[in-house]
C-alpha positions in Angstrom: -72.2 1.3 -88.8 -68.9 -0.2 -89.8 -65.5 0.4 -88.1 -64.2 2.8 -90.7 -67.4 4.7 -91.0 -67.5 5.2 -87.3 -63.9 6.4 -87.2 -64.5 8.8 -90.1 -67.7 10.2 -88.5 -65.7 10.6 -85.2 -63.0 12.7 -86.9 -65.7 14.8 -88.6 -67.3 15.5 -85.5 -64.1 16.7 -83.8 -63.4 19.0 -86.7 -66.8 20.5 -86.9 -67.9 21.0 -83.3 -65.6 19.4 -80.6 -67.9 20.2 -77.7 -71.6 19.5 -76.9 -73.8 16.4 -77.2 -74.7 17.1 -80.9 -73.7 19.4 -83.9 -75.2 20.8 -87.0 -73.0 22.2 -89.9 -74.6 23.0 -93.2 -76.0 19.9 -94.8 -74.2 17.6 -92.3 -76.7 15.4 -90.4 -77.0 15.7 -86.6 -74.9 13.4 -84.6 -76.4 12.6 -81.3 -74.8 11.7 -78.1 -75.6 8.0 -78.6 -73.8 8.1 -82.0 -70.7 9.7 -80.5 -70.5 7.1 -77.8 -71.0 4.3 -80.2 -68.1 5.6 -82.4 -65.8 6.2 -79.4 -66.5 2.7 -78.2 -65.9 1.1 -81.5 -62.7 2.9 -82.1 -61.4 2.1 -78.6 -62.3 -1.6 -78.9 -60.7 -1.9 -82.3 -57.4 -0.2 -81.2 -57.1 -2.1 -78.0 -57.6 -5.4 -79.7 -55.2 -4.7 -82.5 -52.4 -3.6 -80.1 -52.9 -6.6 -77.8 -53.6 -9.2 -80.6 -56.7 -10.4 -79.0 -60.3 -10.8 -80.5 -62.5 -7.8 -80.2 -65.2 -9.8 -78.7 -63.4 -9.9 -75.3 -63.6 -6.2 -75.0 -67.1 -5.6 -76.4 -69.4 -3.6 -74.2 -73.0 -2.5 -74.5 -73.9 0.9 -75.8 -75.4 1.9 -72.5 -72.2 1.7 -70.7 -70.5 4.1 -73.2 -72.6 7.0 -71.9 -70.0 7.6 -69.2 -67.8 8.8 -72.0 -70.2 11.5 -73.1 -68.3 14.5 -71.7 -65.9 16.1 -74.1 -62.9 16.1 -71.7 -63.3 12.3 -71.0 -64.0 11.5 -74.6 -60.9 13.4 -75.7 -58.7 11.5 -73.3 -60.1 8.2 -74.3 -59.8 8.8 -78.0 -56.0 9.8 -77.8 -54.8 7.3 -75.4 -53.7 4.9 -78.2 -51.4 7.6 -79.7 -49.3 8.2 -76.6 -46.0 6.2 -76.4 -44.9 5.6 -72.9 -42.0 3.4 -71.7 -40.2 2.8 -68.6 -37.0 5.0 -68.4 -34.8 6.8 -65.9 -35.1 10.6 -66.6 -32.9 11.8 -63.6 -29.7 13.3 -64.4 -26.5 11.9 -63.1 -25.0 13.6 -60.1 -21.9 14.8 -61.9 -23.8 16.0 -65.0 -26.5 17.7 -63.1 -24.1 20.0 -61.1 -22.9 23.0 -63.0 -19.5 24.4 -62.1 -18.9 28.1 -63.0 -15.5 29.0 -64.4 -13.5 31.4 -62.0 -13.5 35.0 -63.1 -9.8 35.3 -63.4 -9.3 32.2 -65.7 -8.4 32.7 -69.4 -10.8 30.8 -71.6 -9.9 32.4 -74.9 -7.0 31.7 -77.3 -4.0 34.0 -76.9 -3.8 36.3 -80.1 -0.1 35.5 -80.4 -0.8 31.7 -80.6 -3.7 32.2 -82.9 -1.3 34.4 -85.1 1.3 31.8 -85.1 -1.2 29.0 -86.1 -2.6 31.1 -89.0 1.0 31.8 -90.2 1.8 28.2 -90.0 -1.4 27.2 -91.9 -0.7 29.7 -94.6 2.8 28.4 -95.0 1.8 24.8 -95.2 -1.6 24.7 -96.9 0.0 23.6 -100.2 1.8 20.8 -98.6 -0.9 18.9 -96.8 -3.4 16.9 -98.8 -4.4 14.2 -96.4 -2.0 11.5 -97.3 0.7 9.9 -95.2 3.5 11.3 -97.3 2.3 14.9 -96.7 1.8 14.4 -92.9 5.4 13.0 -92.9 6.7 16.0 -94.9 4.9 18.5 -92.5 6.3 16.9 -89.5 9.8 17.2 -90.9 9.1 20.8 -91.7 8.0 21.6 -88.1 11.0 19.8 -86.6 13.4 21.7 -88.8 11.7 25.0 -87.8 12.0 24.0 -84.2 15.7 23.1 -84.6 16.3 26.5 -86.2 14.6 28.3 -83.1 16.9 26.3 -80.8 19.9 27.2 -82.8 18.9 31.0 -82.6 18.3 30.8 -78.9 21.7 28.9 -78.3 23.5 31.5 -80.3 22.6 34.2 -78.0 25.4 35.1 -75.5 24.8 34.1 -71.9 24.0 36.7 -69.3 27.1 37.1 -67.1 27.1 38.4 -63.6 29.7 39.2 -61.1 30.7 36.6 -58.6 32.4 37.9 -55.5 32.8 36.0 -52.1 32.1 37.5 -48.7 35.7 38.7 -48.4 35.4 40.7 -51.6 37.5 38.4 -53.8 37.0 37.0 -57.3 38.4 33.6 -58.1 39.8 32.1 -61.4 41.4 28.9 -62.4 43.9 28.5 -65.2 46.2 25.9 -66.8 48.9 25.8 -69.4 50.9 22.6 -70.4 51.1 20.6 -67.3 50.8 23.6 -64.8 47.7 24.5 -63.0 47.1 27.8 -61.1 44.5 29.2 -58.7 44.2 32.9 -58.6 42.3 35.3 -56.3 42.0 39.2 -56.9 40.7 41.8 -54.7 40.8 45.7 -54.8 44.3 46.9 -53.7 47.5 48.5 -54.7 48.7 46.1 -57.3 50.7 43.8 -55.2 51.2 40.2 -56.8 52.2 37.1 -54.7 53.1 33.8 -56.3 53.4 30.8 -54.0 54.1 33.2 -51.1 56.9 34.8 -53.0 57.1 38.3 -54.7 56.1 38.3 -58.4 59.5 39.7 -59.6 61.5 37.2 -57.4 59.4 34.2 -58.7 59.8 35.1 -62.3 63.2 36.3 -63.1 62.6 36.4 -66.9 61.0 39.6 -68.1 59.0 37.8 -70.8 57.2 35.7 -68.1 56.2 38.8 -66.3 54.9 40.5 -69.3 53.0 37.3 -70.0 51.2 37.5 -66.5 50.4 41.2 -66.7 48.7 41.0 -70.0 45.1 40.9 -68.7 45.7 44.0 -66.6 46.9 45.9 -69.7 44.0 44.7 -71.8 41.3 45.6 -69.1 43.3 48.9 -68.2 43.2 48.0 -64.5 47.0 48.1 -63.8 47.6 48.8 -60.0 44.0 48.4 -59.1 43.9 44.9 -57.7 46.1 42.7 -55.4 46.8 39.2 -56.8 47.4 35.9 -54.9 48.2 32.9 -56.9 49.1 29.2 -56.0 50.6 27.4 -58.9 51.7 23.8 -59.2 53.5 21.6 -61.9 55.3 22.5 -65.1 58.1 25.1 -65.7 58.2 28.8 -65.3 56.8 29.4 -68.8 53.8 27.0 -68.2 53.2 28.5 -64.8 53.2 32.0 -66.3 50.5 31.0 -68.8 48.4 29.3 -66.2 48.4 32.4 -64.0 47.5 34.6 -67.0 44.5 32.5 -67.7 43.4 32.4 -64.1 43.9 36.0 -63.8 41.8 36.9 -66.8 39.0 34.6 -65.6 39.1 36.3 -62.2 38.8 39.6 -63.8 35.8 38.5 -65.7 34.0 37.3 -62.6 34.8 40.5 -60.7 33.4 42.6 -63.5 31.9 41.1 -66.7 32.6 44.3 -68.7 36.4 43.4 -68.7 35.7 40.3 -70.8 35.5 41.9 -74.3 38.9 43.6 -74.5 40.6 40.4 -72.9 38.7 38.3 -75.4 40.0 40.1 -78.4 43.5 39.6 -77.1 43.0 36.1 -76.6 43.6 35.9 -72.9 40.3 34.1 -72.3 41.2 31.1 -74.3 43.1 28.1 -72.9 46.4 27.3 -74.9 46.2 23.7 -76.0 49.6 23.3 -77.0 51.7 20.6 -75.2 54.9 18.6 -75.8 54.2 15.8 -78.2 54.9 12.4 -76.8 58.0 10.2 -78.1 57.2 7.6 -80.7 58.5 4.0 -80.9 61.6 3.9 -83.2 62.2 7.6 -83.1 64.6 9.7 -81.0 61.8 12.1 -80.1 58.2 12.8 -81.2 59.3 13.3 -84.9 63.1 12.9 -85.1 64.4 9.8 -86.6 67.7 8.2 -85.7 70.7 9.0 -87.9 71.1 7.1 -91.0 74.4 5.3 -91.6 75.3 3.9 -95.0 77.7 1.2 -93.9 
């Protein structure tokens, strides 16, 4: 029996009757135990010699020794041993990969609906712009930078939150300046007494225009006679000192109660007056005046 014939008869035997020493199926001839052993031995010798590239004569055995493979279970393992591919490998998981870490219950693992909505809106607004090229990416980045700048402008345009600032003695402080004069002003609830450099208000400012200038924030905020004022002013003349005290008084009222700010802001009492005397120029009598022209 040739090698191909023995292998074909063996496959036919396994399909027809896999168990028992012999088999009969229709017109198929009876395969005895000796034929089965011969076919198994021939197939094993051929397969082993082909895998190891050695002559089949080295593995030739007698037909009597193949009777040990007559049982079905042993014959099955012998016939299928050449089809199993085994190689040396490490099947153990790494320590870090093998240990599973459960997520904490309170941790948020899903996308915020607001973020998802913003992403969808941005995608809808820019789907026509992006086509995968470098120019489209640059244009998209420029558009995103412009949108971020617009958001910063809107945020910076919002008015700041103002709170009252009162010290432990119940006083509010404000600092003002006008021309070269600088004033520090403290206010506290009282009967409307005003002291400037340890002098009475009327005595320090003999001109009525200067007095009206100082009392302007009280009139705008409708708080005349409700606060006592203590002011220390240095530099400049009476007009500049009166303007410095007015600005310091307005800022002190704002610190005491932020609700006083809008009416004083409308009257311009919260703005520092930048006007000053212009310096003298070379070749001029004063800042702008030229010397008298003489014909001869």
